[in-house]
N, C-alpha and C positions, 0 to 999 in steps of 0.2 A: 387537126379535125373538129373541134368548138373555137377554135381562135376568133371566128367571126360574129359570133357573141361578145366578144370581148367589145369597149370603148377602143377611139384612135389610142387614146393617152394610155391605157391599159394594155393593149398593143404593144406599145411601147416599153413601159418597163416589163411587161414579159421577155420581150427581147432581150433586153439588161438582163434580167434573169435567167435566159435558155444562156449567152453568153458566158455567163458567169457559171454554170454547172459546165457547159462544156470544156471550159478553161481552167476547171479548179484541179483537175488531176496532172497539168501541167502538159496535153499531148491533145490536139484535136484532127482527130482520127478522121479520114476519109466519109464515115458512117454519119459522124457527130456531124461533119461538113453539110451533108448531104439532108440528116433531119431539120439543122437551122434553114436550109435553103428551100425545102418543105415548107415548114410552120411561115417564113417568109412571105413566100408565093399565095399560099392561104390568107395568111392576114392581107392579100392585097398589091405587095409588093411597095416598095418606099418607105418601110419604117425604118425609121432610126431609134437606136437605143441611144438611151442618155448617156453618155458618160460616165459622169457621177454616179449614175446608177449601177453601171458594170464595175465600177473599183470602187464604191464605195455602202452606204447600206442603200439596200433595198427600200423603194418605195412600197410599202403595206399599206398607206393607205387607200391607195389609186383603186386596190381590187376591194371594191366597198360592198358586193353582193357576195351572197354566198355560193350563187354562182359563176361568178367570178373566180371566187377562190376555190373552186374545185377544178373549174379550167386549168388553169394555171399549176396547179398540181398533178395533174392528169396531163397534160401535155411535159410536164417539165420531167414527168418522170420516163415519158414516152423517151425522151433525147436522154434522159439519164442512160439506158438500155439499150441506146440504139449501137453499140457497139459490143453488146453482149453482157455487159460487164456494168453493174452498177457502182459505182467506185467509191472508195471509202471517203477521198476527198470530195464527192458530190453529194455524199447524204446528209451531210450541214447545213447545206443551203437550203434542201428540202425539208426537210425535219424545224430547221428554224422556222418556214414559211406555214409551214402544219400548228407548229405549236404558236405561233401568232392568230391564226386563222381557227383556231381550235377545232382542229381536224383533229380526231381521236385514233388510235394505233390501228383499231380494226377496220377503221375503212381505211385506215393509210396501205394495209397488209391485203386490201380489195383493189386498193389502186395499183399498190404497185405487180399483183399478177393481172392484172388485164394489161400495163404498159409492157410486160416481159411476153405477154403475144401482139400484143399491136404494135413494138418499135421495129419488128423484122419484118413485118407486111407493109409498113409505112417505106421503109427501106426499099425494098424489091419494087414496091411500085413506081417510087421516083425513077430507080432504074429500067423497069418498061419505056418511064416516057421518055426518059433518054436515049433507048435505044432505038424506039421508032423516030429520031431528033425532033419529040415536038419541045422539045426545053433543053436549054446545056446543064451540062453538070457541075 
C-alpha cells in the first residue's frame, strides 16, 4: 500500500524482511504467498531480495527515515496477518525492527490493529484480480 514511497534499495531490504517473516513459522501458506506477490507487484516487480539479508541480519541502516521505518513495520504486520494469525515465530522479527527504529508499544498496537483489518482486504482484492484473469496467482 505504501511501498511505492521506498527507494529501490529499501524495497530490496523490505522484500528480504518480508520473506524472513513468511518463512519464520516454517510454512508459507497460500495467503502469505499472495501477500508477497501483492507487495512485489506494488513495488513495480523485478525486485530481488538480497539473500544475505534473508538468511542473515536485516539491513536496518537502509531505512533512514521515519517514513520508511513506519512503512516497513505496517507492511510487515499486514503480511504477518495474511494467514489470519500473527505467529509467535514472526513476532521477534517485527519486534526487533520496532525496537531498532524506536517505535513505541502504543504505536505498534495501533499498527497491529490496522494490519489485522487491512490484511484480509488485500488478500481478497488480489483474488478479485486473479478471478478476472488480470493477473496470475
